[in-house]
C-alpha positions in Angstrom: -6.5 -47.4 -57.0 -9.1 -45.8 -59.8 -11.1 -48.9 -59.7 -11.8 -48.4 -56.1 -12.7 -44.9 -55.9 -13.6 -43.8 -59.7 -17.2 -45.4 -60.1 -18.1 -44.8 -56.6 -17.3 -40.8 -56.3 -20.0 -38.2 -57.6 -21.3 -34.9 -57.3 -25.0 -34.6 -57.0 -27.5 -31.4 -56.7 -31.0 -32.5 -55.9 -33.8 -29.6 -55.8 -37.1 -30.3 -54.5 -40.0 -27.8 -54.7 -43.1 -28.7 -52.8 -46.6 -27.4 -52.1 -49.7 -28.9 -50.5 -53.4 -27.8 -49.6 -55.7 -29.6 -47.1 -59.2 -29.7 -46.1 -60.3 -30.7 -42.8 -64.3 -31.5 -42.7 -66.4 -33.0 -40.0 -69.7 -34.7 -40.8 -72.0 -34.5 -37.8 -70.2 -36.1 -34.5 -68.9 -39.4 -35.8 -67.3 -38.4 -39.3 -64.1 -36.7 -39.9 -62.5 -36.3 -43.3 -59.0 -35.0 -43.9 -58.2 -34.4 -47.9 -55.0 -33.0 -49.1 -53.0 -32.6 -52.7 -49.1 -32.3 -52.4 -47.3 -31.3 -55.4 -43.4 -32.0 -55.7 -41.0 -31.0 -58.4 -37.7 -32.3 -58.6 -34.8 -31.5 -60.4 -31.1 -33.4 -60.3 -28.0 -32.8 -61.9 -25.1 -35.3 -61.3 -21.3 -35.8 -62.3 -19.7 -39.2 -62.5 -17.0 -41.2 -63.7 -16.4 -43.4 -66.3 -13.9 -46.2 -65.1 -12.0 -48.3 -68.0 -9.9 -51.2 -66.8 -8.4 -51.6 -69.9 -9.2 -50.3 -73.3 -8.4 -51.9 -76.9 -5.1 -50.3 -77.0 -3.9 -51.8 -73.5 -4.2 -48.4 -71.8 -5.1 -49.4 -68.0 -7.3 -47.3 -65.2 -8.6 -44.9 -67.4 -11.2 -42.4 -65.8 -13.3 -39.8 -67.8 -15.9 -37.5 -66.4 -19.8 -38.1 -67.1 -22.9 -36.2 -66.4 -26.4 -36.5 -66.2 -29.7 -34.8 -65.3 -33.5 -35.2 -64.8 -36.4 -33.3 -63.6 -40.1 -34.8 -63.0 -43.4 -33.8 -61.1 -45.4 -35.7 -58.8 -49.0 -35.0 -58.0 -50.0 -36.9 -54.6 -53.4 -36.6 -53.6 -54.8 -38.2 -50.7 -58.1 -38.9 -48.7 -58.5 -40.1 -44.8 -61.9 -40.8 -43.2 -62.4 -41.5 -39.6 -65.8 -43.1 -38.4 -66.0 -42.9 -34.7 -68.6 -46.0 -34.0 -68.6 -45.0 -30.2 -66.4 -44.0 -27.6 -63.8 -46.6 -27.7 -64.1 -48.0 -31.3 -63.0 -46.3 -34.7 -63.3 -47.1 -38.3 -60.5 -45.6 -40.3 -59.9 -45.6 -44.6 -57.0 -44.0 -45.9 -56.3 -43.5 -49.7 -52.8 -42.3 -50.4 -50.2 -41.6 -53.1 -46.7 -42.0 -52.2 -43.2 -42.0 -53.5 -39.8 -43.7 -52.8 -36.9 -42.0 -54.6 -34.0 -44.2 -56.2 -31.0 -44.7 -54.3 -28.5 -41.9 -54.9 -25.8 -44.3 -56.3 -28.1 -45.7 -59.2 -28.8 -42.3 -60.2 -25.1 -41.4 -60.7 -24.3 -41.2 -64.5 -21.1 -43.6 -63.9 -19.8 -46.1 -66.5 -17.6 -49.4 -65.2 -15.8 -51.2 -67.7 -14.0 -54.5 -66.5 -11.7 -56.0 -68.7 -11.7 -55.7 -72.7 -15.2 -55.5 -73.9 -16.1 -58.0 -71.4 -18.6 -56.3 -68.6 -20.4 -52.9 -68.6 -22.1 -51.7 -65.5 -23.7 -47.9 -65.9 -25.9 -45.7 -63.5 -29.2 -44.1 -64.6 -29.7 -40.4 -63.8 -33.2 -40.7 -65.5 -34.5 -42.9 -63.1 -38.1 -41.7 -62.0 -39.3 -42.5 -58.1 -41.3 -45.4 -57.6 -44.8 -44.4 -56.7 -47.3 -46.1 -55.0 -51.2 -46.0 -54.6 -52.3 -47.2 -51.2 -55.5 -48.1 -49.6 -56.0 -49.0 -46.2 -58.9 -50.1 -44.1 -58.3 -50.3 -40.1 -60.5 -50.9 -37.2 -59.5 -50.0 -33.7 -61.3 -50.7 -30.4 -59.8 -49.2 -27.0 -59.9 -51.0 -23.9 -61.4 -49.4 -20.7 -57.9 -49.7 -19.3 -54.7 -49.4 -20.9 -54.6 -51.1 -24.3 -55.8 -51.4 -28.0 -56.8 -53.9 -30.3 -56.7 -53.4 -34.2 -57.0 -55.1 -37.2 -56.7 -54.1 -41.1 -56.4 -54.7 -44.5 -54.0 -52.9 -47.2 -53.5 -52.8 -50.9 -50.5 -50.9 -52.8 -50.6 -50.6 -56.5 -46.9 -49.9 -57.5 -45.6 -48.1 -60.5 -41.9 -47.7 -62.0 -40.4 -50.5 -59.4 -36.5 -50.2 -60.0 -34.9 -53.2 -61.0 -31.6 -54.0 -62.2 -31.8 -54.9 -66.2 -29.0 -57.3 -67.3 -28.3 -58.4 -70.8 -25.7 -60.6 -72.4 -23.8 -59.4 -75.9 -25.0 -55.9 -75.4 -24.2 -53.2 -78.1 -23.4 -49.9 -76.5 -24.9 -47.3 -78.4 -22.2 -44.7 -76.6 -19.0 -46.6 -77.6 -20.3 -48.7 -80.3 -18.5 -51.8 -78.5 -20.5 -54.9 -77.8 -20.0 -56.1 -74.2 -20.4 -60.0 -73.0 -22.3 -58.5 -70.1 -24.4 -55.2 -69.3 -26.1 -54.0 -66.4 -28.4 -50.9 -65.1 -31.0 -49.8 -62.9 -34.0 -49.1 -64.5 -38.0 -48.2 -64.3 -40.8 -50.2 -65.7 -41.8 -52.8 -63.6 -45.0 -52.8 -61.8 -45.7 -54.6 -58.2 -48.7 -55.0 -56.3 -49.1 -56.0 -52.4 -51.9 -57.0 -50.4 -52.8 -58.1 -46.9 -53.9 -57.8 -43.7 -52.6 -57.0 -39.9 -53.7 -57.6 -36.6 -52.3 -56.0 -33.5 -53.0 -55.9 -29.8 -51.7 -54.2 -26.8 -53.0 -54.6 -23.3 -52.1 -54.0 -19.7 -52.6 -57.6 -17.9 -54.6 -56.2 -15.0 -56.8 -59.1 -14.6 -53.7 -61.2 -13.3 -53.1 -61.5 -9.4 -50.4 -59.7 -7.4 -47.6 -57.9 -9.0 -48.4 -59.8 -12.5 -50.9 -56.9 -13.1 -48.3 -54.6 -14.1 -47.4 -56.6 -17.1 -48.0 -55.3 -20.2 -48.0 -57.1 -23.8 -47.9 -56.3 -27.3 -48.2 -58.4 -30.5 -48.5 -57.6 -34.1 -49.0 -59.9 -37.0 -48.9 -59.0 -40.9 -49.5 -61.2 -43.8 -48.5 -59.9 -47.1 -49.0 -61.3 -50.7 -46.9 -59.6 -53.5 -46.4 -59.8 -57.3 -43.9 -57.8 -59.6 -44.5 -58.1 -63.4 -42.0 -56.9 -65.8 -42.0 -58.0 -69.5 -38.4 -57.5 -69.9 -37.6 -60.2 -67.4 -39.5 -62.9 -69.3 -36.1 -64.4 -70.8 -34.4 -64.6 -67.6 -37.4 -66.2 -65.9 -38.3 -68.8 -68.3 -41.6 -67.0 -69.6 -42.7 -66.5 -66.2 -42.6 -62.8 -65.5 -44.4 -62.7 -62.2 -42.4 -62.9 -59.1 -42.6 -62.1 -55.5 -41.8 -58.4 -54.7 -38.2 -58.7 -53.6 -37.4 -57.6 -50.0 -41.0 -58.5 -48.8 -41.9 -61.3 -46.4 -45.3 -63.0 -46.6 -45.4 -63.3 -42.5 -44.2 -60.9 -40.2 -44.7 -61.3 -36.3 -43.5 -58.8 -33.6 -44.0 -59.5 -30.1 -43.1 -57.5 -26.9 -43.4 -57.8 -23.0 -42.7 -55.2 -20.4 -43.4 -54.2 -16.8 -44.2 -51.0 -15.3 -45.6 -50.3 -11.7 -45.0 -46.7 -11.7 -41.5 -46.8 -10.1 -39.8 -49.5 -12.0 -40.0 -50.3 -15.6 -38.6 -53.4 -17.4 -38.8 -54.0 -21.0 
């Protein structure tokens, strides 16, 4: 059936040209700096399909070709500083800029029309990647035997977060038709993440007998997030601040294994 394959089938061409420069610099015996700059030029061309379940004349299962393209340049500087407090303790700071490209399907210039003038769903080949400016501060302490304990703070400033825009009684500029429901992935939202993490990994060599071969790992992360977009005001009763979708405030991971050099259990 065209309704099953037409909106989901597409041809995509994506070209990414990248270049970078990096500087490594030691300041004395305790400080190491890595600074860099990465450039990425992206060019995208897509061919998709418009699927119309039924038009005004009663014709059904209509499939028309669509196309779209986009290109953008990302400038991604970064700075890493490592301070060796002593032989077993490090302090690390990082300032990085990263990107997360849109899902391929969100970029497809498809048009999915369900029913007669009822619902319109379209893709968006002009989507920009989500960018994030990140700040991380981490302290690490190594045990004299096998093990490490670490703690850190982080903050992320996110731009062009991709969300699904929805509108009722939408006047479509392409067809001139007004649809009861409309949806499309769009850029524009901003978001922020902040929090801290704590991790410990150690061999339990202070235990008696065979228990000395046990190893434990635990990691806990607390995250506070906000996503803000004025376009969402009407949908959120005037409150345009929500938690960033897909984030959890508390994350805990633990693991225990046994290793005596001949047998490993985990």
